[in-house]
C-alpha positions in Angstrom: 0.0 0.0 0.0 1.4 3.4 -1.0 1.5 5.9 1.8 0.5 9.5 1.9 1.9 12.2 4.1 0.1 14.1 6.8 1.9 16.7 8.9 1.9 17.2 12.6 2.5 20.3 14.6 3.6 20.4 18.2 4.1 23.9 19.5 4.1 26.8 17.0 0.9 26.2 15.1 1.0 29.5 13.2 4.5 28.8 11.8 3.4 25.4 10.6 0.3 26.8 8.9 2.3 29.6 7.4 4.5 27.1 5.6 1.5 26.0 3.6 -0.4 29.2 3.3 2.6 31.5 2.6 3.1 30.3 -0.9 1.8 32.2 -3.9 -1.7 31.5 -5.2 -5.0 31.0 -3.5 -5.3 28.9 -0.4 -8.4 27.6 1.4 -7.9 26.9 5.1 -10.3 24.8 7.1 -10.2 24.1 10.8 -12.1 21.4 12.6 -11.9 20.4 16.3 -11.7 16.7 16.9 -12.3 17.0 20.6 -16.0 16.5 20.1 -15.9 13.7 17.5 -17.7 10.6 18.7 -19.9 9.6 15.8 -19.7 9.7 12.0 -22.4 12.4 12.0 -20.3 14.7 14.2 -17.3 14.3 11.9 -19.3 14.8 8.7 -21.1 17.8 10.2 -17.7 19.5 11.1 -16.4 18.9 7.6 -19.6 20.1 6.0 -19.3 23.4 7.8 -15.6 23.8 7.3 -15.7 23.1 3.6 -19.1 24.5 2.9 -20.1 21.3 1.2 -22.8 21.5 -1.5 -26.5 20.8 -0.8 -26.2 17.4 -2.6 -23.7 16.2 0.0 -25.0 12.7 0.9 -23.9 12.5 4.6 -21.8 9.4 4.4 -18.1 8.5 3.9 -18.4 8.0 0.1 -20.1 11.3 -0.3 -17.4 13.0 1.8 -14.7 11.5 -0.4 -16.6 12.6 -3.6 -17.0 16.2 -2.3 -13.5 16.7 -0.9 -12.0 15.1 -4.0 -13.8 17.7 -6.2 -14.1 21.1 -4.3 -15.1 22.9 -7.5 -17.2 25.3 -5.4 -14.0 26.5 -3.5 -11.4 27.6 -6.1 -7.9 27.4 -4.7 -4.4 26.3 -5.5 -4.1 24.5 -2.1 -6.5 23.2 0.5 -5.3 22.9 4.0 -7.3 21.0 6.7 -6.1 21.7 10.2 -7.4 19.2 12.8 -7.3 20.5 16.3 -7.0 18.0 19.1 -6.3 15.2 16.7 -4.6 13.2 19.5 -8.1 12.6 20.9 -9.1 10.5 17.9 -9.0 6.8 18.7 -8.0 5.3 15.4 -7.8 1.7 16.8 -10.8 1.8 19.0 -13.4 3.7 16.9 -14.4 2.6 13.4 -15.7 6.1 12.7 -12.3 7.7 13.6 -10.5 5.1 11.5 -12.7 5.6 8.5 -12.3 9.4 8.8 -8.6 9.0 8.4 -9.0 6.5 5.6 -11.2 9.0 3.7 -8.7 11.8 4.3 -5.8 9.5 3.1 -7.7 8.8 -0.1 -8.5 12.5 -0.6 -4.9 13.5 -0.3 -4.0 10.8 -2.8 -6.7 12.1 -5.2 -5.2 15.6 -5.1 -1.7 14.4 -5.7 -0.5 16.5 -8.6 1.3 13.5 -10.3 -2.1 11.9 -10.8 -3.8 14.8 -12.5 -5.0 14.5 -16.1 -3.6 17.3 -18.2 -7.0 19.0 -18.4 -7.7 18.9 -14.7 -7.2 21.9 -12.4 -4.0 21.3 -10.3 -4.1 21.9 -6.6 -2.9 20.2 -3.4 -4.7 19.0 -0.3 -2.8 18.8 2.9 -3.8 17.7 6.4 -2.1 19.1 9.5 -2.7 17.3 12.8 -2.5 19.3 16.0 -1.0 17.0 18.6 -1.5 17.4 22.3 -0.4 14.9 24.9 -0.9 11.6 23.1 2.3 9.6 22.7 3.3 10.2 19.1 4.6 6.7 18.5 1.2 5.0 19.1 -0.7 7.4 16.8 2.0 7.2 14.1 1.9 3.4 14.2 -1.9 3.4 14.0 -1.9 5.8 11.0 1.0 3.9 9.4 -1.2 0.7 9.4 -3.7 2.5 7.2 -1.1 4.0 4.8 -0.5 7.4 6.4 3.0 8.7 7.1 3.3 11.6 9.6 6.0 14.2 9.1 6.9 17.3 11.1 5.3 20.4 9.7 
């Protein structure tokens, strides 16, 4: 399984975000707070609000992938999803949390510029995880098992 890269920030959040948003071109920045995520609906609701998903959004994981893989209604050169309190997500213990990361992994793959057809708008989609007190090794291992590499932002 090919891996995709998410980024983590410990400490200076603004500097990490600035690395992504400071480039030329249009950027779209979405923030969600994972501290309250217990169910699929809560996750989907946060992303619906953050990305202003269209009215046809189907309120399931496949529909989330379809919408985040398109984003035609939000024109940008880069999309950045910042997940606050991401250390509170229980990837191994919650099927909804695990599926959330699997969908994000697939969205990041879909926006990989090397996969674009010549006629498709080129943009990038990045995910930054805001770490708190959770031991990093456990979370990185859990993400690694579903094909996500975590790098320092």
